[in-house]
C-alpha positions in Angstrom: 61.1 84.2 105.7 57.6 84.4 107.2 54.5 84.5 105.0 53.0 87.9 105.6 49.7 86.8 104.0 48.9 84.4 106.9 46.8 85.8 109.7 48.7 86.8 112.8 45.9 86.3 115.2 42.6 84.5 115.5 39.4 85.6 117.1 35.8 84.6 117.9 32.9 86.9 117.5 29.4 86.3 118.6 26.1 87.2 116.9 22.6 86.1 117.6 21.6 83.8 114.9 18.2 85.4 114.4 19.7 88.9 114.2 22.8 88.4 112.0 23.7 84.8 111.2 26.6 83.4 109.1 24.0 83.1 106.3 23.4 86.9 106.5 27.1 87.5 106.3 27.4 85.1 103.3 24.7 87.0 101.5 26.1 90.4 102.3 29.8 89.5 101.8 31.1 92.1 104.2 29.5 94.0 107.1 30.6 96.5 109.7 30.8 94.8 113.1 28.9 97.5 114.8 27.1 98.0 118.1 29.8 96.6 120.4 29.4 98.4 123.7 31.8 96.5 125.9 35.2 98.2 126.5 37.3 95.1 126.4 35.7 94.0 123.1 36.1 97.5 121.7 39.8 97.6 122.7 40.3 94.2 121.0 38.8 95.5 117.8 40.5 98.9 118.0 44.0 97.8 119.2 44.5 94.2 118.3 42.5 93.0 115.3 44.3 93.4 112.0 43.0 93.1 108.4 43.3 89.5 107.3 42.9 87.9 110.8 40.6 85.0 110.8 37.5 84.8 113.0 35.3 82.0 114.3 31.7 83.1 113.8 29.7 82.0 116.8 25.9 81.9 116.9 24.8 82.9 120.5 21.2 82.7 121.8 20.7 79.8 119.4 19.6 76.2 119.9 22.2 75.0 120.2 24.8 77.8 120.4 28.0 77.2 118.5 30.5 78.1 115.8 28.9 78.2 112.4 31.8 79.2 110.2 34.6 81.7 109.5 34.9 85.3 108.7 37.9 87.5 108.1 38.7 91.0 109.5 38.3 93.1 106.3 39.3 96.6 107.5 41.4 98.6 109.8 39.4 99.9 112.9 37.2 103.0 112.5 34.7 104.8 114.6 31.3 103.1 114.9 28.9 105.6 113.2 25.9 104.6 115.4 27.5 106.2 118.4 26.8 109.6 116.8 23.2 108.8 115.8 20.7 110.0 118.4 18.0 107.7 116.9 20.2 104.6 117.2 20.1 102.2 120.2 23.9 102.4 120.1 24.0 106.2 120.5 26.5 107.5 123.0 26.0 111.1 124.1 29.5 111.3 125.4 31.0 110.4 122.0 32.1 113.1 119.6 33.5 112.9 116.1 36.7 114.4 117.4 36.9 111.9 120.3 34.9 108.8 119.3 34.4 106.2 122.1 33.4 103.1 120.0 35.2 101.5 117.1 34.5 98.6 114.8 36.1 96.6 112.0 34.5 95.2 108.9 34.0 91.4 108.7 34.0 89.5 105.5 32.5 86.0 104.9 35.0 83.2 104.4 33.2 79.9 105.0 30.1 78.3 106.4 30.9 75.0 108.1 29.1 71.9 106.9 28.2 71.4 110.5 27.7 73.6 113.5 30.3 73.1 116.3 28.0 73.2 119.3 29.1 74.8 122.6 28.5 71.4 124.2 31.0 69.8 121.9 33.6 72.5 122.6 33.2 71.9 126.3 33.7 68.1 125.9 36.7 68.3 123.6 39.9 67.7 125.7 42.0 70.0 123.6 39.7 72.9 124.1 39.2 72.9 127.8 41.1 76.1 128.3 39.5 78.0 125.3 38.7 81.6 126.2 35.0 80.9 125.1 34.6 78.6 128.1 36.1 81.0 130.6 34.6 84.3 129.3 31.2 83.3 128.0 29.7 86.8 127.9 32.6 88.4 126.0 31.4 89.1 122.4 34.8 89.5 120.8 37.6 87.4 122.1 41.0 86.0 121.2 41.4 82.3 120.1 44.6 80.3 120.5 45.8 79.0 117.0 45.6 75.4 118.2 42.0 76.0 119.4 41.1 77.7 116.1 42.4 74.7 114.1 40.6 72.2 116.3 37.2 74.1 115.9 37.7 74.4 112.2 38.4 70.6 111.9 35.3 69.9 113.9 33.2 72.2 111.7 34.5 70.6 108.6 33.5 67.2 109.9 37.0 66.0 110.8 36.8 66.4 114.6 34.0 64.0 115.7 30.6 64.8 117.0 27.1 64.7 115.5 26.4 66.2 112.1 24.3 69.3 111.9 20.6 68.7 111.3 
């Protein structure tokens, strides 16, 4: 019998380190993953992410960019409230409460890695050469193959080679 408590899928989400880092998530515990305005990313959150799925937390626009830790999908999808707020940069005048256009899930902190897994390391790792991150760099919410997820976690925990985080 399969263990239903194990995540079914794995994901990678990107956040700019100076906007909302893994440290912010650790302090807050849980946060709505709001402001996503890419249809493919929205569809992933709305249709595929399930509560309990594990997520690689990627710092984009950082020096260096890379995976800083883990989060967990902590809710079922629900409408992003900012689409209805005319004062928000995420306002969408075509969205209505009856027919929302944008959805989100909550993310919960799981773990900050002892070391950042830099994008350069991911590119150089032979087992990660076909990771979605390397083919779809601009996609902010993306699937991760279970083997890739495990390899990145091992690297972040210091068991996969590479330089330690400064």
